[in-house]
C-alpha positions, 0 to 999 in steps of 0.5 A: 500500500502506498504511503500517501494512502496510509496517511490519508487513512490515518487522517480520516480516522479521527478516533485513531489510537496513539499507536496508529498515529505514531506508526503513520508518523514514522512512515516517511523516509527522511531521505525522500522528504528532502528530494528536490521537486523540479521545477520548483512548485508555484506559490500557494493561492490566496486562500492561504493568506493570513487572517489579520486578528491583531493590530500588530504583526511580526512579518518575516520574509526569508530569501534563500539562495538555492544555487548549486552550493547552497544545499547546506543552507537549505538543510539548516533552514529545515533542521532549525525551523521550529527553534526559529519559530518558537523564538518568534512565537514568544514576541508580544506587544502591549496592544495584544497578541501579534500575528506571526506571518512568514513568507518564502522566496528562493533565488538562484535556481535554473529551474525558474527560467531566465525571464524570471531572473531565477527568482520565485515567490514560494509563499505569500505571508501566511500563518500556516507554518505547516505549509511553510515547513512543507515548502522548505522540505520541497527545496533542493539546489541548482543554478548559479545566478544570485540577484540579491537586489532584485529578490529583495525588491521583488519581495517588497512589491509582491508581499502584503507588508503591513503599513506603518512602524508599529509592526516588526517587519524583517527580511533575511537574505542568505547566499554566497555570491556577490551582493551586486549581481543583477540589474537592480542594485541592492542600495535601491532595494534596501533603501525602499525597504527602509522607507517602508520600515522593513529591516534587511538583514544579510547572511553570508554563507562563508568567511566573514571578510569574503562576505564584506568584500562581496558587499553583504555587509554594505547591504545590511547597512543600507537596509538598517539591519545586521550582517552575519556570516555562517558556516552553512555546511555545519550540522545542527546541534541538538540536545536530547532531554529526558522530556522529549519523549513525553512531549512528543507523545503528548503531541500525538494526542494533540493531533487527535484533537484536530478534526478536518473539515471537508476534503481540504481539511483532510489534506491539511491533516495529512500535512500536519502528520507529514511535517511532524515526520519531517521534524522528527527525522532529525531528532526527538529534540527537534520534534519537541521544538515543533510540539512546543510550537503546536502548543502555542497560540501561533499554531493556526488551523481555523481554515481546516480544523473544526474546533478552531473554526468554531471558535472563529465562527460558531456557524460552522456547527450548523453546516453539517455537510462540511463535517466528518461522518460521525457528526452528520446525524447529530443535532447542532447542540450535540455537535457543539457539545462534542466540540467543547469537549474536544477543545477542553482536551486540546487545552489540557494537552497543550498545558501539559506540553508547555509544562514539560517544555519548561523543564526541557528548557531548563535542562538545555540551559544547564547543559554544558556543551554548546547548543546555540548553533550560533554560527548558523541560520538559526543563530543569525535570526535569533541574535538579530530579532531581539534588537529589532523587536526592542526597537519596535516595542515588542517584548518576549513573553516569559515561557 
C-alpha cells in the first residue's frame, strides 16, 4: 500500500489510537522528504493568506539562495525551523497578541527560467507554518545566478507588508555570491525597504571578510539591519532531554484533537502528520521544538480544523455537510457539545506540553556543551530579532 494512502487513512480516522498515529508518523523516509521537486512548485493561492486578528504583526520574509552550493543552507533552514519559530512565537506587544506571518522566496535556481531572473515567490505571508515547513522540505539546489537586489525588491512589491512602524517587519537574505549581481542594485532595494520600515538583514554563507568584500555587509547597512556570516555546511546541534519523549507523545494526542473539515481539511491533516515526520527525522529534540510550537497560540488551523473554526465562527456547527461522518446525524447542540469537549482536551494537552517544555528548557540551559548553533541560520535570526523587536516595542513573553 502506498504511503500517501496510509496517511490519508490515518487522517480520516479521527478516533485513531496513539499507536496508529505514531506508526503513520514514522512512515516517511527522511531521505525522500528532502528530494528536490523540479521545477520548483508555484506559490500557494490566496486562500492561504493570513487572517489579520491583531493590530500588530511580526512579518518575516526569508530569501534563500538555492544555487548549486547552497544545499547546506537549505538543510539548516529545515533542521532549525521550529527553534526559529518558537523564538518568534514568544514576541508580544502591549496592544495584544501579534500575528506571526512568514513568507518564502528562493533565488538562484535554473529551474525558474531566465525571464524570471531565477527568482520565485514560494509563499505569500501566511500563518500556516505547516505549509511553510512543507515548502522548505520541497527545496533542493541548482543554478548559479544570485540577484540579491532584485529578490529583495521583488519581495517588497509582491508581499502584503503591513503599513506603518508599529509592526516588526524583517527580511533575511542568505547566499554566497556577490551582493551586486543583477540589474537592480541592492542600495535601491534596501533603501525602499527602509522607507517602508522593513529591516534587511544579510547572511553570508562563508568567511566573514569574503562576505564584506562581496558587499553583504554594505547591504545590511543600507537596509538598517545586521550582517552575519555562517558556516552553512555545519550540522545542527541538538540536545536530547529526558522530556522529549513525553512531549512528543503528548503531541500525538494533540493531533487527535484536530478534526478536518471537508476534503481540504483532510489534506491539511495529512500535512500536519507529514511535517511532524519531517521534524522528527532529525531528532526527538527537534520534534519537541515543533510540539512546543503546536502548543502555542501561533499554531493556526481555523481554515481546516473544526474546533478552531468554531471558535472563529460558531456557524460552522450548523453546516453539517462540511463535517466528518460521525457528526452528520447529530443535532447542532450535540455537535457543539462534542466540540467543547474536544477543545477542553486540546487545552489540557497543550498545558501539559508547555509544562514539560519548561523543564526541557531548563535542562538545555544547564547543559554544558554548546547548543546555540550560533554560527548558523538559526543563530543569525535569533541574535538579530531581539534588537529589532526592542526597537519596535515588542517584548518576549516569559515561557
